[in-house]
C-alpha positions, 0 to 999 in steps of 0.5 A: 540320252542317259548319263554314263555311270562313271565311278571315282575312288580316292585312296588317301594313303600314307605313301601315295594318293590314288584317284581312280576312274572306272565304269562297269562294262557290258560283262559286269566287269570294272573298266578303269578309264583313268588313274592318277597318283601323287606322293602323299605329303600330309598323311601319317599312319593313315591320318591327315596331319597336314591339311594344306599338303594333303589338299595339294597331293589330292589335287595332283592325283585328281588332275592326273586322273582327269588328264589321262581319262578325259573326264572331269571328276565331280565327287569321290568315295574315300577310304578311311583308315588310321590307328584311331579306328576300332571295332566293337561287337554289339547286340540290340533288339526292338519289340514290334507292335504287330507280330502278324505284320511282315518284317520290312526295311523300316523295322531293320532301319529302326534297329540300326538307328537304335545302335547309332545312338550308342554312347561312344568315348569322347570325340568318337563317331560311329563309321559303320554299323554292319549287321551280322546275324538276326534273331526273331522270337528266339530263332537264331542264325537268320541272315535275311529277316525281311519277309518273316513274321515276329514280335521281337527282332534282335541282331548282332552288329559289328560297329566300326568307330573312329575319331570324329576330328580325323574323319572331318579333316578328310572331308575338309581336304576333299571339299577344299580340293574342289570336289564333293564327298559321295561316300566313306568306307573303311579301307580294309572293307574296300580292299576285301571287295576287290580281292576276295571271292564270295566263296572265301568269305563264306569259308572264312578268310582273313584279309591283311592289307599291308600299306605304307603307314598302316596294316589293315585287317578284315575277317569274314566268316559265313559271308559276314564281316566278323572282325576289323582292326587297323595296326599302326605299322606298315611298309614305312617302318621297314624302310626306316629300319633299313635307313638306320641299319645301313646308314643310308638315305630314305630314297635309297632304303626304299629302292633297296627294299623294293628291288632286293628286299626279302622277308626270308634271310635264308634265301640270300647267300653271304657273298651277295652285295649291293653297291650304293653310290656315296653322297657328294663324292664319298666312297660307294657303300657296300651292303650285304643282301643277307643283312638287308633281309635280316633287318626286313625280316625282324620288322615284318615278323613284328607286324604279322605277329600283331595282326595274328594277335587280332586273328586270335582275338577273333577266336579262329582256334574255335572250330566254329570260327575256323578260317578255312580259306586262310589268309589273303595278303594285299597292299604294297607290302604284299609285293615283298619277296617271300612274305607269303612263305613267312606269313604261312610259317608264323601263322600256320595258315594257308596264304595267297597274294590278293590281286584286284584283277578278279573284278577288272575287265580283261584289257586292264593295264597290268599295273592296275592289277597290282596289290598296290591298287587293291583299295583304290579298285575297291573304292571304285566298286563302292562308288558303282554301288552308290549308282553315282555319276561321279565324273563327266566327259571333259567335252561335256563339262563347263570350262572351269578355272584350273586350281594350282597343283603342288608338284613334289620335287622328285629325288632319285637314288641309284643302285648298282647290281649285276642282275635283278630277277623279275617275277610276274604273277598273273591270276584269273578268277570268275565270280558270279554276281549276287543280289544285295544282302540286307547288310549291304542295303542297310550299309548304303542307307547308313552311309547316305545319312553319314555323308550328309552329316559330314557335308552339313558340318563342313557347310556350317564350319566357318 
């Protein structure tokens, strides 16, 4: 009997860690078998700054996913983010010995290996080498060079670079949690896989993933990744501003933001007030929703303007680089009320909220279809691409000694208000499956070797 192809993605975020188990159903859609999440205690702005706490949070998320799925997790595909990530454009070429021979995978791999030898700044490592377009003997704009003939093979590359120490710390946390690392991927690329359609990538689109600690950007045009960036601000700085501006504790600030926050101050009337219970018998505090929205608006405008600076750096004002599909917002920050309207106002570009339900099976839980889980869904899709058997049924797994799991204390803050409007949004998309492009195949080969390098480093570490 053939093993089930079960895929596992692990999203190590600044505010939460999510372990997601899934598989492809008979219709090619993603069926989520289990979801585990925990509060992220050792991560700041996408970078691990406390290994012990991160390991405990990962173990809790993994155990939750195993408990509600009936599967034992063996390995995971992990997302990489953080302010240390940067991207560069690079062009390279090789001269072939026999121009009359057909160009094959080995020629492209030789070109990729050449790019991997690029000199980086001290302490940096190449994470992704993503081919964009090829040129053969001067003939440009070739997307699929395999099968063609030529003496000089040239390509433009999008190279993603990150701090080696940060990447290895993630590897250490995974290994110390009792599981293996089967793949690494840049988080905005995983989110893009989950929420963007192929038509949008062809037309030109900017994906903005607003997380807790970082805001990630990925720009696609003609079906090719053109630009990536990680901005070290996210939903947490908005919460901090509310905490300082309203003189309340962090838990109350977060609840205020989620339940009553709006990115557009004009939507609130002056007489709308929320009453916050006082600390230790103190008088309740009354907060104007208009003032709350002004605090949120100021910070969101700053984040969006920084992202838009990156979009302009890509050159979207050039007619050939125009992003016809506009902007897609995803991540937890995309759930903020009226953020779509604010982004359209600042950028002048069409905007929609990105839900990962495009690739999910019809019977999926509504919670999983939230923009909050876009990265996790994308990581499971990457794991499926790797054709890994990342989990086995508990009844088939050998009995293992359970590792101690750290449980974070949960504090609650109450907010009193007359009425809370709820908005449910549902979108459905149909997509066609497409064959792997050269870029995708190369990316897989590169990742296999990159993950092997990290495993070798961890095995040799004392």
